[in-house]
C-alpha positions in Angstrom: 118.7 94.5 107.3 117.7 97.8 108.9 114.1 96.8 109.9 115.5 93.8 111.8 117.4 96.1 114.2 114.3 96.9 116.3 114.5 97.6 120.0 113.7 94.7 122.3 110.5 96.3 123.7 109.3 96.9 120.1 109.9 93.4 118.9 107.8 92.0 121.8 104.8 93.8 120.4 105.1 92.2 116.9 103.4 88.9 115.8 105.6 86.2 114.4 104.4 87.0 110.9 105.1 90.7 111.2 108.5 89.9 112.6 109.5 87.7 109.7 107.4 87.6 106.5 106.3 91.2 106.6 109.9 92.4 106.8 111.0 90.1 104.1 108.2 91.4 101.9 109.1 95.0 102.6 112.7 94.5 101.7 112.4 92.1 98.7 108.9 92.8 97.3 108.0 89.2 97.7 104.4 88.1 98.6 105.3 84.6 99.8 108.2 82.8 101.3 110.9 81.4 99.0 113.6 78.8 99.7 116.4 81.3 99.3 114.8 83.4 102.1 116.1 80.8 104.7 119.0 82.9 106.1 116.9 86.1 106.4 113.9 84.1 107.8 116.1 82.5 110.5 117.8 85.7 111.4 114.4 87.5 111.8 113.0 84.6 113.7 115.9 84.6 116.1 115.3 88.3 116.9 111.6 87.4 117.5 112.4 84.4 119.8 115.1 86.2 121.7 112.5 88.9 122.7 110.3 86.2 124.3 110.8 84.6 127.7 111.9 80.9 127.9 108.6 79.7 129.2 106.7 81.0 126.1 109.4 79.6 123.8 109.2 76.2 125.4 105.4 76.1 124.9 105.9 77.1 121.3 108.6 74.5 120.9 106.4 71.7 122.1 103.7 72.9 119.7 106.0 72.6 116.6 107.6 69.3 117.7 110.9 70.3 119.3 112.1 67.3 121.3 112.9 67.8 125.0 111.9 71.5 124.8 111.6 71.8 128.5 115.2 70.7 129.2 117.1 72.8 126.6 118.6 76.1 127.6 117.4 79.3 125.8 120.1 79.3 123.1 119.7 75.5 122.4 116.0 75.9 122.3 116.1 78.8 119.9 118.4 76.9 117.5 116.1 73.8 117.6 113.1 76.0 117.0 114.6 77.8 114.0 115.0 74.5 112.2 111.5 73.4 113.0 110.0 76.7 112.1 111.7 76.7 108.7 110.7 73.0 108.2 107.0 73.6 108.5 106.9 76.5 106.0 105.5 76.2 102.4 107.1 77.9 99.4 105.7 79.7 96.4 107.8 77.7 93.9 106.0 74.5 95.0 102.7 75.7 93.5 101.9 74.1 90.1 98.9 74.8 87.9 95.8 75.0 90.1 92.6 72.9 90.1 89.2 74.3 91.2 88.9 74.2 95.0 86.5 71.5 96.1 86.4 70.3 99.7 84.8 67.0 98.7 87.9 66.1 96.7 89.9 66.0 99.9 90.8 62.5 101.1 91.2 61.7 104.8 94.9 61.9 104.6 94.6 65.4 103.0 92.4 66.6 105.8 94.9 65.3 108.3 97.6 67.3 106.5 95.5 70.5 106.6 94.7 69.9 110.3 98.4 69.6 111.0 98.9 73.0 109.3 96.0 74.5 111.3 97.7 73.3 114.5 100.8 75.5 113.8 98.5 78.5 113.6 100.2 81.8 113.1 103.7 80.2 112.9 102.9 78.8 109.4 103.2 81.8 107.1 101.7 80.3 104.0 100.1 82.6 101.4 98.0 85.7 102.4 94.4 85.3 101.2 91.1 87.1 101.8 87.6 86.6 100.5 84.0 85.8 101.3 83.1 82.4 102.8 80.5 80.2 101.1 79.5 77.1 103.0 79.0 73.7 101.4 77.8 70.2 102.5 81.2 69.7 104.2 83.3 72.7 104.9 83.2 75.5 102.4 85.1 77.7 99.9 86.7 81.1 100.4 85.9 83.1 97.3 88.9 85.4 96.7 87.0 87.5 94.2 84.2 87.6 96.8 81.2 86.7 94.7 82.6 85.3 91.4 84.1 81.8 91.3 87.9 81.8 90.5 90.6 79.2 90.1 92.4 80.7 93.1 89.5 80.1 95.5 90.6 78.5 98.8 89.2 75.3 100.4 88.0 75.5 104.0 87.8 72.2 105.8 84.8 71.3 108.0 86.9 71.3 111.2 88.0 74.9 110.6 84.5 76.0 109.7 83.1 74.6 112.9 85.9 75.9 115.0 85.2 79.5 114.0 81.5 79.0 113.5 81.7 80.3 109.9 78.6 81.4 108.1 77.8 82.3 104.5 79.0 85.8 103.8 81.7 86.0 106.4 84.7 88.0 105.3 87.9 86.3 106.1 91.6 87.4 106.0 94.1 84.6 106.7 96.7 82.3 105.2 96.5 79.3 103.0 98.9 76.5 102.0 99.0 74.6 98.7 98.1 70.9 98.8 99.9 69.1 96.0 97.8 66.0 96.2 94.6 67.9 95.1 96.1 70.9 93.3 94.5 73.8 95.2 95.0 76.0 98.3 93.5 75.1 101.7 93.0 77.7 104.5 95.2 77.0 107.5 94.9 80.2 109.7 92.3 82.9 110.1 93.7 86.3 111.1 90.5 88.4 111.0 86.8 87.4 110.7 84.5 90.2 109.6 87.2 92.7 110.7 87.7 91.2 114.2 91.2 90.1 115.1 91.0 86.4 115.9 94.3 86.1 117.8 92.8 87.0 121.2 90.0 84.4 120.7 92.6 81.6 120.4 90.7 80.0 117.5 87.2 80.1 119.1 85.8 82.6 116.7 83.5 85.5 117.5 80.7 84.7 120.0 77.3 85.0 118.4 74.8 87.3 120.2 72.2 85.7 122.4 69.5 86.8 120.0 69.4 87.9 116.4 69.5 91.7 115.8 66.0 93.2 115.7 65.0 94.8 112.5 63.3 98.3 112.6 61.5 100.5 110.1 64.0 102.4 107.9 64.6 106.0 109.1 68.0 107.2 108.0 68.3 108.8 104.5 70.8 107.9 101.8 71.3 110.9 99.5 71.6 109.9 95.8 72.3 113.3 94.3 75.9 114.5 94.1 77.7 117.1 91.9 77.1 116.4 88.2 74.7 113.5 89.0 71.6 112.7 86.9 68.7 115.2 87.5 66.4 112.3 88.3 68.5 111.5 91.4 67.8 115.0 92.8 64.1 114.5 92.3 64.3 111.1 94.1 66.1 112.8 97.1 63.4 115.4 97.3 60.1 113.5 96.6 60.8 109.9 97.5 64.1 109.7 99.5 65.8 106.3 99.9 66.5 105.2 103.4 69.0 102.7 104.8 67.3 99.3 105.0 64.8 99.9 102.2 64.1 97.8 99.1 64.0 100.6 96.5 62.8 100.2 92.9 63.7 102.6 90.2 61.1 101.5 87.6 61.4 102.8 84.0 58.8 102.9 81.3 60.5 103.0 77.9 63.8 101.9 76.7 66.3 102.9 79.4 70.1 102.4 79.5 69.6 100.5 82.8 73.2 99.5 83.4 74.6 103.0 82.8 71.9 104.6 84.9 72.3 102.3 87.8 76.1 102.7 87.6 75.4 106.4 88.1 73.3 105.6 91.2 76.3 103.4 92.4 78.7 106.3 91.9 76.4 108.7 93.8 75.8 106.4 96.8 79.6 105.9 97.1 80.1 109.7 96.9 77.5 110.3 99.6 79.6 108.3 102.1 76.4 107.2 103.9 77.1 103.5 103.3 80.2 101.8 104.6 80.3 99.8 101.4 78.5 99.9 98.1 78.1 96.8 95.9 77.0 97.1 92.3 75.9 94.0 90.4 75.2 94.2 86.7 73.7 90.9 85.6 73.0 89.5 82.2 75.0 92.1 80.3 76.3 91.7 76.7 79.9 90.7 76.6 81.0 93.6 74.3 79.3 96.1 76.7 81.0 94.5 79.7 84.4 95.1 78.1 83.4 98.8 77.5 81.9 99.4 81.0 84.7 97.7 82.9 87.0 100.4 81.7 84.8 103.1 83.3 83.5 101.2 86.4 86.3 98.9 87.5 84.8 97.9 90.8 81.4 96.8 89.4 80.6 93.1 89.3 79.4 91.9 85.8 77.9 88.7 84.6 77.3 87.9 80.9 74.2 86.9 79.0 76.0 83.7 78.0 76.6 82.7 81.7 74.4 79.9 82.9 71.2 81.1 84.6 72.3 79.4 87.9 75.6 81.2 87.9 73.9 84.6 87.8 71.6 83.7 90.7 74.6 82.3 92.6 76.6 85.6 92.3 73.6 87.5 93.5 73.0 85.2 96.5 76.7 85.4 97.5 76.6 89.2 97.4 73.4 89.3 99.5 74.8 86.8 102.0 77.9 89.0 102.4 75.8 92.1 102.8 73.6 90.4 105.5 76.6 89.3 107.5 78.2 92.7 107.4 74.9 94.3 108.5 74.6 91.9 111.4 78.0 93.2 112.7 77.0 96.8 112.4 78.0 97.9 108.9 75.7 99.7 106.5 75.8 98.0 103.0 74.1 99.3 99.9 73.5 96.8 97.0 72.8 98.4 93.6 71.3 96.0 91.0 71.1 97.0 87.4 67.7 95.3 86.8 65.7 93.0 88.9 63.5 92.2 85.9 66.4 90.6 84.1 66.2 87.7 86.6 64.5 84.9 84.7 61.2 83.4 85.8 62.9 80.2 87.0 65.0 82.2 89.5 62.1 83.5 91.6 63.9 82.3 94.7 66.7 84.7 93.9 64.2 87.5 93.5 62.6 86.7 96.8 66.0 86.8 98.4 66.7 90.3 97.0 63.5 91.6 98.5 63.9 90.0 101.9 67.6 91.0 102.2 66.8 94.7 102.7 66.6 95.6 106.4 67.7 98.1 109.1 68.8 96.7 112.5 67.9 98.4 115.8 71.5 97.9 117.0 73.0 99.5 113.8 73.8 98.0 110.5 71.6 97.8 107.4 71.3 96.3 103.9 69.8 98.7 101.4 68.8 97.3 98.0 68.4 99.7 95.1 67.2 97.9 92.0 66.3 99.0 88.5 63.2 97.6 86.9 61.4 97.5 83.5 57.7 98.4 83.9 57.0 97.3 80.3 58.0 93.7 81.0 54.4 92.5 81.7 55.4 88.9 82.2 58.5 89.6 84.3 59.0 89.8 88.1 58.2 93.5 88.4 54.5 93.1 88.7 55.0 90.3 91.2 57.2 92.3 93.6 56.3 96.0 93.1 53.9 95.9 96.1 56.7 94.6 98.3 58.9 97.6 97.7 59.5 100.2 100.5 60.2 102.8 97.9 59.5 103.2 94.2 60.3 105.9 91.8 58.5 105.6 88.5 59.7 107.4 85.5 59.3 107.5 81.7 62.2 107.4 79.3 62.3 109.0 75.9 64.9 106.8 74.2 65.3 109.3 71.3 66.2 112.3 73.4 67.5 110.1 76.3 65.5 112.2 78.8 63.9 110.9 82.0 60.6 112.3 83.4 59.6 111.3 86.9 56.0 110.3 87.5 55.8 111.9 90.9 52.2 111.1 91.8 52.8 107.3 91.2 56.0 107.3 93.2 56.3 106.7 97.0 58.7 106.1 99.9 57.6 104.4 103.1 59.9 105.1 106.1 60.2 106.8 109.4 62.4 109.5 108.0 62.1 112.7 110.0 62.4 115.7 107.7 63.5 119.1 108.9 61.0 121.9 109.4 62.4 123.7 106.3 62.2 120.6 104.2 58.6 120.0 105.3 57.6 123.6 104.3 59.4 123.3 100.9 57.8 119.9 100.3 54.3 121.3 101.1 54.9 124.2 98.7 55.9 121.8 95.9 53.1 119.4 96.6 50.6 122.3 96.2 52.1 123.0 92.8 51.9 119.3 92.0 48.2 119.1 92.8 47.3 122.3 91.0 49.6 122.3 88.0 50.8 118.7 87.6 54.0 116.7 87.7 55.8 118.6 84.9 55.4 122.0 86.6 56.5 120.6 90.1 59.6 119.0 88.5 60.5 122.3 86.8 60.3 124.1 90.1 62.6 121.6 91.8 65.2 121.6 89.0 65.2 125.4 88.7 67.5 125.6 91.7 71.1 124.5 91.6 70.6 121.9 94.3 68.1 120.7 96.9 69.6 122.7 99.7 69.0 125.9 97.8 65.5 124.8 96.9 64.6 124.0 100.5 66.1 127.2 101.8 64.3 129.5 99.4 60.9 127.8 99.4 60.9 127.5 103.2 61.8 131.2 103.5 58.8 132.1 101.2 56.4 129.9 103.2 57.5 131.5 106.5 56.9 135.0 105.1 53.4 134.1 103.6 
C-alpha cells in the first residue's frame, strides 16, 4: 500500500484515524471499517505505533487494557496493542435496521457500554457523523440532517453532553458506534465542535466566554441584488438596504409566489458572499410543489402542509438555535423564511423566536432573518409583529402579470449603515423625485440604469455639477 510508506517524521504528525481508517477509505472507497480490513488495519496501526515513543505507547496500552504494559518491550507492546485496538472496533456489517434515536431508551448497562467506548476516544474509529445537536431532558440527539429528524440521527448521552458543555445548535463532527441492544447509533467521540478541533482540549470542550457577546445595532449591509436577480431586490438595496443582524420583512399585498420569490432572495444572498452561511426554510408547502422545487433548489429545507404543526415549529427552532450558536462564535448567518404568516396562530412562540433571533454582535457574528409576509392576512401574525421589524419592504403584486411594485414611502430600514457620499447624493436626488412625482416615477429612475453602481455614479455626478 503506497500511502502506508510514509516517512517516520510524517507519520508522527498524523492522528490514529488518519493513519488507519483514512488510508483504508482512500484505497478501498470504504466509509467504515469491515472485518476483512484486519490485515490492512494492523499493518497501518503498526506503522503508527512504531513512530511513537515507548512511553506514549505504554500510556495508550494501559488505556485500552493491555496487561503489564509497563513491563513489555516495544515490539511485545505493539503486538499486544494491535490485538486490543482491533478488538475494540465496530464494523459496518453489524448494523441492522435502525430505530429512532432516543436517549431515554438507554438502559444503565447501555450507558456503561457507551461510556466504555467514549473512554477509548480517538482510538475507536466507528462511523463518521456530523450534525446539529439538540438537547433533551437527559442527553440529546445529533441531527445528521441538521434540522429535520431522520432515522440515522445519533444519540448523545448525558455524560458526553456535560463533558463538552454542549448546547442547542452546536455543530458537531465526530464518530458513533451502533448499539445493538437499542438499534441506533450513539456518539462516542467528538472531533470538532463548532469548527474547533477538540483534540487539544482533551475532552474538556470549548471554554465559554466570561460574558455573553454584546449585541449592537446593525450596520453592515447585505446586498440582495445580483446579476439576473429580481428587479425588486435592486430597489431594496437602494431604498431600504438589509443589514447583518436585522429582522427584515418582505411584505406582499396581492397573490405572490412566496416560495419562489424567497428562493430568489436566498440565491442572491448566497451569491453576495456577505454571509458565511445562508439557510432557507420553506414551511407549509404543498407536496407536489416540494417535489418540483427540490429539483431546482436542492439545499433548501422544505416542510409539507401535511406535516404536524409542531414539526414545522420544531424545524424552525432548530435552525434558529444553530444560527444563534454559529453567530456566538463569530460567524454571520442569514436565515431566509418563505413566509412568516404561514406559521399558525398556535405557534406564536415560534414567531417570537424568529423575531428575537436576529442580532449583530459587537465581537463579530450575526443572525439576519429575512422573512416573507402576507399583508392581506388580517388575522395572521404579520400585524402582530410588523412593528418589531428592523426593515420592511412593502410591495404590491399583480398576480395576472406577475409584476411587483414597491411601495417606497411605506418601506423603511432602521440601522447604523454608513452610506458613501456618492450614495447619499444619489439617494437625495431620487428622494426629491419621490416627493415631487411619486413612487412610480422614482422606481422608473432607479431601474433605468443597468445596476445600482451605475445609478449612484451618474446621479452623484449630476448632483455635484448642479
